[in-house]
C-alpha positions as CSV (number, residue, x, y, z in Angstrom):
1,X,-43.2,127.8,221.1
2,X,-46.8,127.5,222.2
3,X,-49.7,125.8,220.4
4,X,-50.8,129.0,218.6
5,X,-47.3,129.8,217.3
6,X,-46.7,126.2,216.2
7,X,-50.1,125.9,214.4
8,X,-49.6,129.4,212.8
9,X,-46.3,128.1,211.3
10,X,-48.0,124.8,210.3
11,X,-50.8,126.6,208.4
12,X,-48.5,129.0,206.5
13,X,-48.7,128.5,202.7
14,X,-47.3,129.8,199.4
15,X,-49.6,131.9,197.4
16,X,-50.0,133.5,194.0
17,X,-48.2,136.6,195.1
18,X,-45.1,134.8,196.3
19,X,-44.7,132.9,193.0
20,X,-45.4,136.1,191.0
21,X,-42.7,137.9,193.0
22,X,-40.2,135.0,192.4
23,X,-40.8,135.2,188.7
24,X,-41.0,139.0,188.5
25,X,-44.5,139.0,186.9
26,X,-48.0,139.9,187.9
27,X,-50.4,137.8,190.0
28,X,-52.8,138.1,187.1
29,X,-50.3,136.3,184.9
30,X,-50.0,133.5,187.4
31,X,-53.8,133.1,187.5
32,X,-54.1,133.2,183.7
33,X,-51.4,130.5,183.3
34,X,-53.3,128.3,185.9
35,X,-56.6,128.5,183.9
36,X,-57.7,125.5,181.9
37,X,-56.1,125.6,178.5
38,X,-59.5,125.9,176.9
39,X,-60.3,129.1,178.7
40,X,-60.1,132.3,176.6
41,X,-58.0,134.1,179.2
42,X,-55.5,131.2,179.5
43,X,-51.9,132.2,178.9
44,X,-48.7,130.1,178.6
45,X,-46.8,129.5,181.9
46,X,-44.0,132.1,182.5
47,X,-40.5,131.3,181.5
48,X,-38.5,129.8,184.4
49,X,-41.5,128.7,186.3
50,X,-39.9,125.3,187.1
51,X,-37.0,126.9,188.9
52,X,-39.2,129.2,190.9
53,X,-41.5,126.3,192.0
54,X,-38.5,124.3,193.1
55,X,-37.0,127.2,195.0
56,X,-40.3,128.0,196.8
57,X,-40.9,124.3,197.6
58,X,-37.4,124.0,199.0
59,X,-38.1,127.1,201.2
60,X,-41.3,125.4,202.4
61,X,-39.4,122.2,203.2
62,X,-36.9,124.2,205.2
63,X,-39.7,126.0,207.0
64,X,-41.4,122.8,208.0
65,X,-38.0,121.2,209.0
66,X,-37.4,124.1,211.4
67,X,-40.9,123.8,212.8
68,X,-40.4,120.0,213.3
69,X,-37.1,120.6,215.1
70,X,-38.4,123.4,217.2
71,X,-41.5,121.5,218.4
72,X,-39.6,118.3,218.9
73,X,-37.1,120.0,221.2
74,X,-39.7,121.9,223.2
75,X,-40.5,120.6,226.6
76,X,-43.8,118.7,226.6
77,X,-46.7,120.5,228.1
78,X,-49.7,119.0,229.8
79,X,-52.9,119.4,227.8
80,X,-55.9,120.9,229.4
């Protein structure tokens, strides 16, 4: 794994689409539920959001654990 590959993996993130897919709802619904409660377009959070957030967070943890393991085991390279 080189510097670019490692930093690409480091900079990956979860987005609205991934949460919407996990919940089986639209991205617009996610965005509306994230609005301030006083906003006219605000909607209640979707049912089951807690489980979906936990699942996605666990996936991120596993992703970063694999990255840590991979970079830790890679031979050290001289910097330029």
